[in-house]
C-alpha angles and dihedrals in degrees: 000000000000093000091051091049091052091047093051092046092051090051087059093053120119125206133199132190107228127214091255090059096253126119125242121199135182141167105226093199090057108058114221096015104126141132142191126201143152095254134036092240093051090048091052091050093048090047091053091048090051091048093051092050091046091053094048093047092045092052093046092050093044095243120161107249119206116265107240120197091337092309107132117187093175096087096052125107119270116280112242 
């Protein structure tokens, strides 16, 4: 379930080439999940790392995570 959630979230990511030549990425459905890197691939990797940390922290703190394509992580057991 977690792998599918990450996959779906990454499919929703948007990327932008900034004026300084770096790439900015974010997942609008996941507030605060963003990244900036010199290449698009590095930006994607950093964005996925940020997403994974955001999910783990959110679950540990009991935050309601967005439901993505009917994948609901909010009713899972606490991450230890």
